[in-house]
GUPA-608134 format. One record per residue: residue in three letters; x, y negated, z negated of N, C-alpha, C in turn. Coordinates in steps of 0.05 Angstrom, whole numbers, padded with zeros to 5 digits, always signed. Atoms other than C-alpha are relative to their C-alpha. Layout:
+-----+--------+--------+--------+--------+--------+--------+--------+--------+--------+
| res |    n_X |    n_Y |    n_Z |   ca_X |   ca_Y |   ca_Z |    c_X |    c_Y |    c_Z |
+-----+--------+--------+--------+--------+--------+--------+--------+--------+--------+
| ALA |      X |      Y |      Z |      X |      Y |      Z |      X |      Y |      Z |
...
+-----+--------+--------+--------+--------+--------+--------+--------+--------+--------+
END
This chain:
+-----+--------+--------+--------+--------+--------+--------+--------+--------+--------+
| res |    n_X |    n_Y |    n_Z |   ca_X |   ca_Y |   ca_Z |    c_X |    c_Y |    c_Z |
+-----+--------+--------+--------+--------+--------+--------+--------+--------+--------+
| MET | -00004 | -00015 | -00032 | -02567 | +00538 | -00391 | +00041 | -00006 | -00023 |
| THR | -00017 | +00002 | +00009 | -02496 | +00563 | -00409 | +00026 | -00007 | +00014 |
| GLU | -00023 | +00002 | -00016 | -02419 | +00532 | -00372 | -00006 | +00028 | +00006 |
| PRO | -00013 | -00026 | -00024 | -02401 | +00570 | -00314 | +00040 | +00001 | -00014 |
| ASN | -00037 | +00002 | +00016 | -02323 | +00575 | -00349 | -00008 | +00014 | -00020 |
| LYS | -00001 | -00011 | +00038 | -02351 | +00593 | -00426 | +00011 | +00022 | +00000 |
| GLN | -00006 | -00025 | +00004 | -02327 | +00655 | -00449 | -00022 | -00001 | -00016 |
| PRO | +00017 | +00000 | +00018 | -02374 | +00687 | -00482 | +00021 | +00009 | -00023 |
| LYS | -00013 | -00011 | +00029 | -02355 | +00713 | -00560 | +00008 | +00029 | +00011 |
| VAL | -00007 | -00037 | -00003 | -02307 | +00776 | -00562 | +00008 | +00004 | -00028 |
| ILE | -00005 | -00008 | +00026 | -02303 | +00811 | -00622 | +00020 | +00031 | +00000 |
| VAL | -00012 | -00023 | -00016 | -02259 | +00871 | -00618 | +00006 | +00011 | -00030 |
| PHE | +00000 | -00021 | +00031 | -02262 | +00929 | -00682 | +00021 | +00017 | +00000 |
| SER | -00025 | -00006 | -00006 | -02194 | +00950 | -00692 | +00001 | +00017 | -00015 |
| THR | -00006 | -00009 | +00040 | -02146 | +00996 | -00747 | +00034 | -00019 | +00017 |
| PRO | -00023 | +00008 | -00014 | -02072 | +00967 | -00736 | +00023 | +00023 | +00008 |
| THR | -00015 | -00016 | -00030 | -02048 | +01027 | -00714 | -00010 | +00017 | +00023 |
| CYS | +00015 | -00021 | -00028 | -02090 | +01053 | -00654 | +00013 | -00015 | +00021 |
| SER | -00019 | +00004 | -00011 | -02048 | +01045 | -00605 | -00014 | -00015 | +00036 |
| PHE | +00029 | +00010 | -00020 | -02119 | +01022 | -00548 | -00009 | -00021 | -00009 |
| CYS | +00002 | +00027 | +00011 | -02127 | +00974 | -00596 | +00024 | -00028 | +00008 |
| ASN | -00005 | +00025 | -00013 | -02075 | +00943 | -00590 | +00005 | -00007 | +00018 |
| MET | -00008 | +00012 | -00021 | -02066 | +00947 | -00516 | -00027 | -00014 | +00009 |
| THR | +00032 | +00021 | -00009 | -02137 | +00908 | -00511 | +00012 | -00018 | +00003 |
| LYS | -00009 | +00014 | +00019 | -02100 | +00864 | -00561 | +00014 | -00023 | +00024 |
| LYS | -00017 | +00011 | -00026 | -02054 | +00853 | -00513 | +00001 | -00021 | +00012 |
| TYR | +00014 | +00010 | -00038 | -02088 | +00853 | -00444 | -00018 | -00026 | -00001 |
| PHE | +00017 | +00019 | +00013 | -02137 | +00803 | -00478 | +00010 | -00035 | +00001 |
| ARG | -00027 | +00041 | -00006 | -02076 | +00741 | -00492 | +00015 | +00005 | +00020 |
| GLU | +00012 | -00007 | -00042 | -02059 | +00764 | -00422 | -00007 | -00013 | +00008 |
| LYS | +00025 | +00003 | -00017 | -02112 | +00743 | -00398 | -00010 | -00028 | -00007 |
| GLY | +00011 | +00043 | +00002 | -02121 | +00664 | -00442 | -00020 | +00020 | -00024 |
| ILE | +00023 | -00014 | +00008 | -02185 | +00717 | -00473 | +00004 | -00006 | -00030 |
| LYS | +00009 | +00001 | +00022 | -02202 | +00690 | -00541 | -00014 | +00018 | -00013 |
| PHE | +00013 | -00016 | +00013 | -02225 | +00744 | -00596 | +00005 | -00005 | -00037 |
| THR | -00007 | -00004 | +00032 | -02230 | +00757 | -00673 | +00001 | +00025 | +00006 |
| ASP | -00010 | -00041 | +00011 | -02202 | +00827 | -00689 | -00001 | +00002 | -00020 |
| ILE | +00023 | -00015 | +00017 | -02236 | +00859 | -00743 | +00018 | +00031 | -00005 |
| ASP | -00012 | -00019 | +00005 | -02192 | +00912 | -00782 | -00023 | +00015 | -00014 |
| VAL | +00027 | -00037 | +00022 | -02249 | +00977 | -00807 | +00016 | +00008 | -00023 |
| SER | -00007 | -00025 | +00024 | -02195 | +01001 | -00846 | -00001 | -00016 | -00014 |
| ARG | +00009 | +00005 | +00035 | -02207 | +00947 | -00899 | -00020 | -00017 | -00002 |
| ASP | +00022 | +00004 | +00007 | -02261 | +00932 | -00891 | -00024 | +00007 | +00016 |
| PHE | +00008 | -00026 | +00002 | -02312 | +00976 | -00896 | -00033 | -00006 | +00019 |
| ASP | +00010 | +00024 | -00005 | -02368 | +00921 | -00886 | +00001 | +00008 | +00022 |
| ALA | -00006 | -00004 | -00025 | -02357 | +00916 | -00814 | +00000 | +00023 | +00020 |
| ALA | -00005 | -00028 | -00021 | -02334 | +00997 | -00796 | -00031 | +00001 | +00001 |
| ARG | +00023 | -00018 | +00004 | -02406 | +01004 | -00821 | -00012 | -00014 | +00027 |
| ASP | +00010 | +00012 | -00025 | -02424 | +00947 | -00764 | -00002 | +00002 | +00022 |
| MET | -00012 | -00015 | -00025 | -02384 | +00976 | -00711 | -00017 | +00019 | +00013 |
| VAL | +00016 | -00039 | +00002 | -02427 | +01045 | -00722 | -00022 | -00013 | -00001 |
| ARG | +00028 | +00019 | -00019 | -02487 | +01000 | -00716 | +00005 | -00006 | +00033 |
| ARG | -00014 | +00006 | -00022 | -02462 | +00971 | -00660 | -00010 | +00013 | +00013 |
| SER | -00009 | +00006 | -00014 | -02433 | +01009 | -00626 | -00007 | +00046 | +00003 |
| GLY | +00001 | -00031 | +00003 | -02454 | +01094 | -00647 | +00026 | +00012 | -00007 |
| GLN | -00026 | -00014 | +00000 | -02383 | +01107 | -00647 | +00023 | +00008 | -00033 |
| MET | -00014 | +00013 | +00033 | -02338 | +01112 | -00707 | +00040 | -00004 | +00006 |
| GLY | -00027 | +00002 | -00018 | -02269 | +01116 | -00661 | -00004 | -00024 | +00005 |
| VAL | -00002 | +00025 | -00012 | -02247 | +01046 | -00648 | +00026 | -00005 | +00031 |
| PRO | +00005 | +00018 | +00012 | -02230 | +01008 | -00610 | -00030 | -00016 | +00010 |
| VAL | +00025 | +00003 | -00005 | -02306 | +00977 | -00606 | +00014 | -00024 | +00015 |
| ILE | +00011 | +00045 | +00000 | -02319 | +00906 | -00571 | -00014 | +00000 | +00002 |
| ASP | +00032 | +00011 | +00009 | -02371 | +00859 | -00572 | +00005 | -00018 | +00028 |
| ILE | +00000 | +00031 | -00023 | -02368 | +00816 | -00500 | -00028 | -00007 | -00005 |
| GLY | +00011 | +00009 | -00004 | -02421 | +00780 | -00513 | -00022 | +00017 | -00002 |
| GLY | +00016 | -00020 | +00008 | -02460 | +00821 | -00541 | -00003 | +00029 | +00006 |
| ARG | -00003 | -00027 | -00016 | -02444 | +00881 | -00501 | +00021 | +00013 | -00003 |
| ILE | -00014 | -00012 | +00017 | -02408 | +00936 | -00527 | +00019 | +00009 | +00019 |
| VAL | -00019 | -00020 | -00018 | -02355 | +00968 | -00502 | +00019 | +00021 | -00005 |
| VAL | -00013 | -00026 | +00023 | -02322 | +01039 | -00529 | +00027 | +00003 | +00017 |
| GLY | -00021 | -00008 | -00004 | -02246 | +01039 | -00520 | +00003 | -00028 | +00009 |
| PHE | -00011 | +00013 | -00012 | -02197 | +01011 | -00476 | -00020 | -00004 | +00039 |
| ASN | -00008 | -00005 | -00045 | -02231 | +01012 | -00402 | -00007 | -00031 | +00003 |
| LYS | -00003 | +00024 | -00018 | -02208 | +00950 | -00364 | -00022 | +00000 | +00022 |
| PRO | +00018 | +00001 | -00024 | -02257 | +00958 | -00305 | -00019 | -00010 | -00016 |
| GLN | +00030 | +00010 | +00017 | -02318 | +00942 | -00357 | +00008 | -00028 | -00013 |
| ILE | -00004 | +00029 | +00032 | -02284 | +00884 | -00410 | +00019 | -00011 | +00039 |
| ASP | +00008 | +00027 | -00027 | -02269 | +00852 | -00325 | -00027 | -00019 | -00003 |
| LEU | +00034 | +00005 | -00007 | -02337 | +00860 | -00306 | -00014 | -00026 | -00023 |
| LEU | +00017 | +00020 | +00025 | -02367 | +00837 | -00373 | +00022 | -00037 | -00003 |
| LEU | -00017 | +00032 | -00003 | -02307 | +00768 | -00370 | -00001 | -00005 | +00022 |
| GLY | +00003 | +00016 | -00029 | -02310 | +00757 | -00305 | +00028 | -00008 | +00018 |
| ILE | -00034 | +00004 | -00024 | -02231 | +00768 | -00281 | +00001 | +00016 | +00009 |
| LYS | -00001 | +00002 | -00026 | -02211 | +00779 | -00223 | +00032 | +00033 | +00001 |
+-----+--------+--------+--------+--------+--------+--------+--------+--------+--------+
END
């Protein structure tokens, strides 16, 4: 059983020049969400992993506790993280 306020693991697959990636990371910082940022422009194994998980080449791809969100989809992100 998980603790009620325990945040799921969050991974952001991004590139440095992607504005939606930067908006996503800024949003997580503002909300106090801990996340791992993976730069797929430098890590080709991670880029392959991202495509395998999401079926997408575009970024950001966000993995929230094993659930995939493609793009900066704030309503879906809020729902998966329990943000009001």
